[in-house]
C-alpha positions in Angstrom: -5.5 -36.8 48.3 -8.1 -38.9 47.9 -11.5 -36.9 46.8 -13.7 -39.3 47.9 -12.3 -39.9 51.1 -12.4 -36.0 51.5 -16.0 -35.7 50.9 -16.8 -38.8 53.4 -14.7 -37.2 56.2 -12.1 -39.8 56.1 -9.3 -38.0 54.6 -6.6 -37.0 57.0 -3.7 -35.4 54.6 -6.0 -32.8 52.9 -3.1 -30.1 53.2 -0.9 -32.2 50.8 -3.3 -31.6 48.3 -4.9 -27.9 49.3 -3.1 -24.8 50.1 0.0 -23.0 48.4 2.8 -26.0 47.9 6.4 -24.6 46.2 7.4 -26.3 43.4 10.4 -26.1 40.7 7.8 -24.3 38.4 6.3 -21.8 40.8 3.8 -21.9 43.5 0.5 -24.2 43.1 -2.4 -22.8 44.8 -5.7 -25.1 45.5 -8.7 -24.4 47.3 -12.0 -26.1 47.9 -14.7 -23.6 47.4 -17.7 -25.7 45.9 -20.5 -22.8 45.9 -18.3 -20.2 44.4 -19.0 -18.7 41.1 -15.3 -18.1 40.4 -12.1 -18.1 42.5 -9.0 -15.6 41.4 -5.8 -15.8 43.5 -4.1 -12.3 44.4 -1.1 -11.5 45.9 2.2 -9.6 45.9 3.2 -11.6 42.8 0.4 -10.2 41.1 0.4 -6.7 42.3 -3.0 -7.6 43.9 -4.8 -7.9 40.6 -6.7 -10.9 40.0 -5.5 -14.1 38.5 -8.2 -16.6 37.9 -7.8 -20.2 39.1 -9.1 -23.3 37.2 -11.8 -25.5 38.5 -10.5 -28.7 38.6 -11.9 -32.4 39.8 -15.5 -32.0 40.1 -15.3 -28.6 39.8 -15.7 -27.7 43.2 -12.0 -27.2 43.8 -9.6 -24.3 42.3 -6.0 -24.6 41.0 -3.6 -22.2 39.5 0.5 -22.6 39.2 2.0 -19.0 39.3 5.9 -18.8 38.5 6.4 -15.5 40.2 4.9 -16.7 43.5 7.7 -17.1 45.6 8.2 -18.2 49.5 7.5 -15.1 51.7 5.1 -13.6 49.5 1.4 -12.5 50.8 -1.6 -14.1 49.1 -5.5 -14.3 49.2 -8.3 -15.8 47.2 -10.7 -13.3 45.9 -14.1 -15.9 46.1 -17.2 -14.8 44.1 -20.6 -16.0 45.3 -23.4 -16.3 42.8 -24.1 -12.8 43.0 -20.8 -11.9 41.6 -20.0 -10.3 44.9 -16.3 -11.0 46.4 -14.7 -11.4 49.5 -10.9 -11.6 49.9 -9.8 -14.8 52.2 -7.1 -16.0 53.8 -6.1 -19.7 52.5 -7.8 -22.2 55.1 -4.9 -24.6 54.3 -2.1 -21.9 54.0 0.9 -22.8 55.8 1.5 -19.1 57.3 0.2 -15.9 57.7 1.1 -12.4 58.0 1.3 -10.7 61.6 -2.0 -9.3 62.8 -3.1 -6.9 61.8 -2.7 -8.1 58.6 -4.8 -10.5 57.1 -3.1 -12.1 54.1 -1.5 -15.8 54.0 1.9 -15.8 53.2 3.6 -18.8 51.0 5.4 -21.3 53.4 7.6 -23.9 52.0 6.8 -26.3 55.0 9.6 -29.4 53.5 13.4 -29.6 53.9 13.9 -29.2 57.4 15.6 -32.1 58.7 14.7 -33.2 62.1 17.2 -35.0 64.4 15.1 -37.0 66.6 14.3 -40.4 65.3 15.8 -41.9 68.4 13.2 -39.9 70.5 10.2 -41.0 68.2 11.2 -44.4 68.8 11.5 -44.2 72.5 8.6 -42.2 72.6 5.5 -43.6 75.0 2.0 -41.6 76.2 3.5 -42.4 79.6 0.4 -44.4 81.2 3.2 -46.3 83.1 5.8 -43.2 83.5 6.0 -40.0 84.8 4.1 -37.0 82.4 4.6 -33.8 84.0 3.7 -30.9 81.9 4.4 -27.4 82.1 2.1 -25.0 80.1 3.5 -22.3 78.3 1.9 -19.2 76.6 4.9 -18.6 74.5 4.0 -14.8 74.2 4.5 -14.1 78.0 6.8 -16.6 79.5 9.7 -14.3 78.9 9.3 -11.2 76.6 12.0 -8.4 75.3 9.6 -5.8 76.6 6.1 -5.3 78.1 5.8 -1.6 76.6 6.3 -2.9 73.1 3.1 -5.0 72.5 5.3 -6.9 69.9 7.8 -7.7 72.0 7.7 -11.3 71.9 10.8 -13.9 71.4 10.7 -15.8 68.3 10.5 -19.7 68.6 14.5 -20.0 67.8 15.2 -17.0 70.4 13.4 -18.6 73.3 14.1 -22.3 72.4 17.7 -22.6 74.5 16.3 -21.0 77.7 12.9 -22.6 78.0 14.4 -25.9 77.6 17.1 -25.3 80.1 14.5 -23.9 82.2 12.0 -26.8 81.9 14.9 -29.5 82.5 16.1 -27.8 85.6 12.9 -27.6 87.0 12.2 -31.2 86.5 9.1 -31.1 83.7 9.8 -33.4 81.2 6.5 -32.1 78.6 5.8 -28.5 77.7 2.5 -27.6 76.5 2.2 -24.8 74.4 -1.0 -22.9 74.3 -2.5 -22.5 70.7 0.3 -21.5 68.0 -2.2 -21.6 64.8 -2.7 -18.1 63.5 -5.3 -15.8 65.3 -6.2 -12.4 64.8 -6.5 -11.0 68.9 -4.0 -11.6 71.3 -6.2 -11.9 74.0 -8.0 -15.0 72.6 -4.7 -16.5 73.3 -4.8 -18.6 70.2 -8.4 -20.4 71.1 -9.9 -18.3 68.2 -8.3 -19.1 65.2 -7.9 -18.1 61.6 -5.1 -20.3 60.0 -5.5 -23.9 61.3 -2.3 -24.8 59.3 -0.1 -21.9 59.9 1.9 -21.0 63.0 1.4 -17.8 64.2 3.9 -15.1 62.8 4.0 -13.2 66.3 7.0 -15.9 67.1 8.6 -16.9 63.4 8.5 -19.1 60.4 7.1 -22.7 60.2 11.0 -23.7 59.8 11.7 -22.0 63.3 9.0 -23.7 65.2 10.4 -26.8 63.6 13.7 -26.3 65.1 12.2 -25.3 68.9 10.4 -28.9 68.5 13.6 -30.5 67.4 15.7 -28.7 70.3 13.1 -29.9 72.7 13.4 -33.6 71.7 17.5 -33.3 71.6 17.1 -32.5 75.7 14.4 -35.2 76.0 11.4 -33.0 76.3 8.1 -33.6 74.6 6.1 -31.4 73.4 2.0 -31.2 73.4 0.0 -28.1 71.5 -3.3 -26.7 72.2 -5.7 -27.7 69.2 -9.2 -26.3 68.8 -11.6 -28.8 66.9 -14.8 -26.9 68.2 -14.8 -23.4 66.5 -13.4 -20.9 64.4 -13.0 -16.9 64.6 -15.4 -14.9 63.1 -13.5 -12.7 61.1 -14.8 -12.9 57.5 -11.2 -12.7 55.8 -11.3 -16.1 57.3 -13.5 -19.6 57.3 -16.4 -17.4 57.9 -18.9 -17.9 55.1 -15.9 -18.7 52.9 -17.3 -19.8 49.6 -20.3 -17.2 49.7 -22.2 -19.8 51.8 -22.0 -21.3 55.3 -19.2 -23.7 54.1 -17.5 -24.8 57.7 -20.3 -23.2 59.8 -23.6 -24.4 60.5 -26.8 -23.0 58.5 -28.6 -21.6 61.6 -27.3 -19.1 64.1 -29.1 -20.8 66.8 -26.3 -23.7 67.0 -23.6 -21.5 64.6 -22.3 -19.7 67.4 -21.1 -20.5 70.9 -20.6 -18.8 74.3 -17.4 -17.2 73.1 -19.1 -15.4 70.3 -16.7 -17.8 67.8 -18.6 -19.9 65.0 -19.2 -23.6 65.5 -17.7 -26.0 63.0 -20.4 -28.3 61.4 -18.9 -31.6 62.1 -21.8 -33.6 59.8 -20.3 -32.3 56.9 -17.2 -34.5 55.6 -15.2 -31.9 54.1 -15.2 -30.1 57.2 -14.3 -33.4 59.1 -11.4 -33.8 56.5 -10.3 -30.0 57.5 -9.8 -30.6 60.9 -8.7 -34.1 61.3 -6.2 -33.1 58.4 -5.1 -30.0 60.8 -4.4 -32.3 64.0 -2.5 -34.5 61.7 -0.5 -32.0 60.2 0.8 -30.6 63.2 1.7 -34.1 64.5 3.1 -35.1 61.2 5.0 -32.1 59.9 6.2 -30.6 63.1 6.8 -33.7 65.1 4.6 -32.3 68.2 4.1 -35.3 70.8 0.5 -34.7 71.3 -2.8 -32.4 71.5 -4.7 -30.9 74.0 -8.2 -30.7 72.3 -10.2 -27.6 73.7 -13.8 -27.4 74.7 -14.7 -31.3 74.0 -18.0 -30.6 75.8 -19.3 -28.5 73.4 -18.6 -31.3 70.6 -20.2 -33.8 73.0 -23.3 -31.3 73.3 -24.9 -28.9 71.4 -23.0 -25.9 72.6 -21.8 -27.9 75.7 -25.2 -27.4 77.0 -26.6 -31.2 78.0 -30.2 -29.9 78.1 -29.9 -29.7 74.3 -28.7 -33.0 73.6 -25.8 -35.0 72.4 -24.3 -33.6 69.2 -24.2 -37.2 67.7 -22.2 -36.1 64.4 -19.8 -34.3 66.5 -19.4 -37.2 68.7 -18.8 -39.6 66.0 -16.3 -37.6 64.4 -14.2 -37.3 67.7 -14.0 -41.4 67.6 -13.3 -41.3 63.8 -10.4 -38.5 64.2 -9.0 -40.3 67.3 -8.7 -43.6 66.1 -7.1 -42.2 62.6 -4.5 -40.1 64.9 -3.6 -43.1 66.8 -3.2 -45.4 63.9 -0.9 -42.7 62.3 0.8 -41.6 66.1 0.7 -44.3 68.2 2.8 -42.6 70.8 1.4 -39.5 70.3 -1.0 -38.4 73.4 -4.5 -37.3 72.5 -5.6 -35.4 75.7 -9.5 -33.9 76.1 -10.1 -30.6 78.3 -13.7 -31.9 78.8 -15.9 -30.5 81.9 -18.8 -33.0 81.1 -19.4 -36.4 83.0 -19.6 -37.8 79.7 -18.6 -41.5 80.4 -15.7 -43.4 78.5 -14.0 -40.4 77.4 -10.5 -42.1 77.6 -11.7 -45.7 76.4 -10.9 -47.0 73.3 -13.2 -46.6 70.3 -13.2 -50.3 69.6 -14.4 -50.2 73.5 -17.2 -47.8 72.9 -15.4 -44.6 74.0 -14.1 -41.2 72.4 -10.5 -42.5 71.9 -8.5 -40.2 73.9 -5.2 -41.0 76.0 -6.3 -38.6 79.0 -9.0 -36.0 80.3 -8.4 -33.5 82.3 -9.9 -33.4 85.5 -11.7 -30.3 86.1 -13.4 -31.8 89.0 -10.7 -32.4 91.2 -9.2 -29.2 90.1 -12.2 -27.3 91.3 -12.7 -29.0 94.8 -9.0 -29.0 95.4 -8.6 -25.0 95.0 -12.5 -24.3 96.4 -10.7 -26.6 99.9 -7.8 -24.3 99.8 -9.6 -21.2 99.9 -11.8 -21.8 102.7 -10.7 -21.1 106.0 -9.2 -23.3 108.1 -12.3 -23.5 110.5 -14.6 -24.7 107.7 -12.4 -27.5 106.7 -13.2 -30.4 108.6 -16.9 -29.5 107.3 -15.1 -29.8 103.5 -13.1 -32.6 104.4 -14.2 -34.9 101.7 -13.9 -32.7 99.0 -10.2 -34.1 99.0 -11.5 -37.7 99.0 -14.1 -37.4 96.8 -11.8 -37.5 93.3 -10.8 -41.2 94.1 -14.5 -42.2 94.0 -14.5 -41.4 90.2 -10.8 -41.6 89.6 -10.9 -45.1 87.7 -13.6 -44.1 85.5 -11.0 -42.1 83.3 -7.3 -41.4 82.7 -7.1 -38.2 84.0 -4.5 -35.4 84.2 -4.8 -33.0 87.0 -4.5 -29.3 85.8 -3.3 -26.4 87.6 -3.9 -24.7 84.1 -3.9 -21.2 82.7 -7.8 -20.9 83.1 -7.3 -21.2 86.9 -5.0 -17.8 86.9 -7.2 -15.4 84.7 -10.3 -13.2 84.9 -10.2 -12.3 88.5 -10.0 -15.7 89.8 -6.5 -15.2 91.4 -3.6 -17.0 91.0 -2.7 -20.5 92.7 -0.8 -19.2 95.5 -3.4 -15.9 95.8 -6.2 -18.2 95.9 -4.7 -20.0 99.3 -6.7 -18.8 102.5 -5.4 -16.0 104.6 -2.6 -13.1 104.2 0.8 -13.0 102.3 2.7 -15.2 104.6 -0.1 -18.0 105.3 -0.2 -18.5 101.4 3.1 -19.8 101.0 2.8 -23.1 103.7 -0.6 -24.0 102.2 0.5 -23.8 98.4 3.4 -26.0 99.6 1.3 -28.4 101.0 -1.2 -28.2 98.3 1.4 -29.1 95.3 2.4 -32.1 97.7 -1.1 -33.3 97.4 -1.2 -32.8 93.8 2.2 -34.9 93.4 0.8 -37.8 95.7 -2.7 -38.3 94.2 -3.2 -40.3 91.1 -3.3 -39.0 88.0 -0.4 -37.0 85.4 0.5 -33.4 86.2 0.0 -30.1 84.7 1.1 -26.9 85.9 1.0 -23.5 84.4 4.0 -21.0 84.0 4.5 -18.6 86.7 2.7 -21.0 89.3 6.0 -22.9 90.4 7.5 -19.8 92.0 4.0 -18.8 93.6 3.1 -16.0 90.9 0.5 -13.6 92.6 -0.3 -11.2 90.0 -3.0 -12.9 87.5 -1.6 -13.8 83.9 -1.5 -11.2 81.3 -0.6 -12.8 77.6 0.7 -9.0 77.2 3.4 -9.1 80.0 5.8 -11.7 80.8 6.4 -13.4 84.1 7.1 -11.8 87.3 10.7 -13.0 87.3 11.5 -10.5 89.5 10.1 -12.0 92.3 12.6 -14.4 92.6 14.8 -11.9 94.5 12.3 -12.5 97.3 13.4 -15.7 99.5 9.9 -16.8 99.6 9.3 -17.2 96.2 12.5 -18.2 95.3 12.5 -21.0 97.9 9.1 -21.8 96.5 10.6 -22.3 93.4 13.3 -25.0 94.9 10.7 -26.7 96.5 8.6 -27.3 93.2 12.1 -28.4 91.8 12.5 -30.8 94.5 8.9 -32.1 94.4 9.4 -32.5 90.3 12.4 -34.7 90.9 10.8 -36.8 93.4 8.0 -37.3 90.9 10.3 -38.2 88.2 12.4 -40.5 90.4 9.7 -42.7 92.1 8.4 -45.1 90.1 5.2 -45.6 92.6 4.2 -42.3 91.4 3.6 -43.1 87.8 1.3 -46.4 87.8 -1.7 -43.7 88.2 -4.2 -46.1 86.5 -3.6 -49.7 88.3 -6.1 -50.0 91.0 -3.3 -51.8 93.5 -1.1 -48.6 93.2 -3.4 -46.5 95.6 -4.3 -46.3 98.8 -5.6 -44.1 101.4 -3.6 -44.5 104.7 -6.1 -42.2 106.3 -9.0 -40.4 105.1 -11.1 -40.5 108.4 -9.0 -37.5 110.4 -11.9 -35.3 109.6 -11.7 -32.9 113.1 -7.9 -33.0 112.8 -7.8 -32.1 108.9 -5.1 -35.0 108.3 -4.8 -37.3 105.4 -2.3 -39.7 104.4 -1.7 -41.1 100.9 0.0 -44.1 100.0 1.4 -45.2 96.2 2.6 -48.7 95.8 5.1 -50.0 93.7 8.1 -52.9 93.9 10.7 -50.4 94.4 9.0 -49.1 97.2 6.2 -47.0 98.5 5.6 -43.4 98.7 3.4 -42.3 102.0 2.3 -38.6 102.0 0.9 -37.4 104.9 -0.9 -33.6 105.2 -2.1 -31.4 108.0 -4.6 -28.6 106.1 -5.0 -27.5 109.5 -4.0 -24.4 111.4 -2.9 -25.9 114.5 0.0 -28.0 115.4 -0.7 -31.8 115.3 1.0 -33.8 118.1 1.4 -37.6 117.8 0.0 -38.4 114.6 0.5 -41.8 113.6 -0.3 -44.0 110.8 -0.1 -47.8 110.1 2.9 -48.7 107.5 3.2 -52.2 108.2 6.2 -54.3 110.6 8.2 -54.9 107.4 8.8 -51.1 106.5 10.9 -48.6 107.2 10.6 -45.0 106.5 13.0 -42.3 104.7 11.8 -38.7 104.3 12.0 -37.5 101.1 10.8 -34.0 101.4 9.1 -31.6 104.2 7.4 -28.8 103.0 7.7 -26.8 106.3 11.2 -27.3 105.8 13.2 -23.7 106.5 15.0 -24.8 103.2 11.7 -23.6 101.6 11.0 -21.2 104.1 9.1 -23.3 106.7 9.7 -23.4 110.2 11.1 -26.7 110.7 15.2 -26.5 111.0 16.6 -28.4 107.7 17.5 -32.1 109.0 15.4 -32.0 111.9 12.3 -33.4 110.9 11.1 -35.8 113.6 9.6 -38.9 112.8 10.0 -42.8 114.1 8.7 -46.3 113.3 7.3 -48.3 116.1 5.2 -51.3 116.0 4.5 -51.0 112.4 3.3 -47.6 112.6 4.7 -44.3 111.7 4.6 -41.3 114.2 5.5 -37.6 114.1 4.1 -34.2 115.2 2.8 -31.9 112.0 3.4 -28.5 111.7 0.0 -26.5 110.3 -0.5 -26.4 106.8 2.3 -29.0 105.6 3.0 -32.1 104.5 5.7 -34.4 104.7 6.6 -37.4 102.0 8.0 -40.7 102.9 10.0 -43.4 100.8 9.0 -46.7 102.3 11.1 -49.7 101.6 11.5 -53.1 103.3 
């Protein structure tokens, strides 16, 4: 590690020096505690008695090689402040931690795993002109051994084959895993971390996680992991007042805590910047993850996410520096921002004045779309342009269209449950919604369980309601999503999202009818999607496609295959005088391939 770069905030490999490193002579422990009066290491190897560490470098770092310390042993740093008081902390750069409620770091050797994904990494892309269809997963509640046992999770290696096969079958080409960095509270879902370099022990060891990623790559599935560069857990065994002072956090509590009750990182300090960006680089380099989804970026752009408090210039500059450094090292890895602000140029390159992200979640599209489908059909003509508004700003950024975990918890209801009306009425609307999502420009993200119209809100302590698949409405809904995903992966017209010539509204003026038509264009053929979001049958609807085009039906959301009302193979439409005409059932969509 370059000490000067560490202090300047330009170090990306601090984990290669700091932390606990297994060697032939034993384990070498190093930690950064500039304001401590002394530091000891304690652990299984010392019967939890102090072994004093030696000040090194500029006497702000402490180091010790312990011959008896071996892989799998627990340890902590006992850090004494200037008054002689001490707190035992887990290792900020530790590669492993014990399962909660334990709070110790665990010695883990992260070397030696042989990845077999060289071909995958060579061909990997950020998918700007390719399909990017993301299946978001909370690893502890996709499937479980037991819902009664609070530790009834499957391990990284146990769940790998079934999860990967399912994702492949369903037509997703990327998995996004909610945070895997160690965290004390299950209910935080990993967003309140104490171990930024430690994969959670809930599911196994670092090498078992490497194996999971490697197996995904073997089957052609990319893996993105959630990363939290904004804040950390308040627990005093973690980063809080690490060396007896507020080393990682702000000195003032006014900006030191955020709306979630956690500590904000002080992005103005070089050693903090080096810590965070080294952690980001660590997941991409050591574990071969294919991207990072950065959580709560708004709270870095503005002080505590509040525009009225102004921009956090240091944090903004840090985002630019981190993203530039990550892209220089991993040019084909995806860096995506979960940002609810309207701050400009989030996905523009840093050299062009942007923040340097590849993608940004389109939370505006998500809110407008779900509000539209929650409203009663009688109000949808009034709200008609909630579904057209997104295209007025779409080309300002490179957007991902997310229907994520945040939309299926805390009393919000699941995506299917949000649909207006009673049980039977929700399914045709949800089918139409997902076709609209596939037709709309932007990469796609869907949260687990939504693909079979789960109606119970997500609970991190329970597996998804797989038994719902015994009911035809849910089973056919999953088959419908599978078919939609296959269409999305196959047709290039749906991939060129950020080319302004790729999209057109073929109809966005049928306000009273609540009918829309979206056309996506490519040299391989155009894709046209026609929607009726009203609750009444639309007879004799037609849309212009051009006299040189013929139409082939790709999917009808009202097909009886998917529990609709139209007999399979009996969808009626015809082309005449350059127009495509049809009758459209209520709450339905149809997707066509247009070729010359």
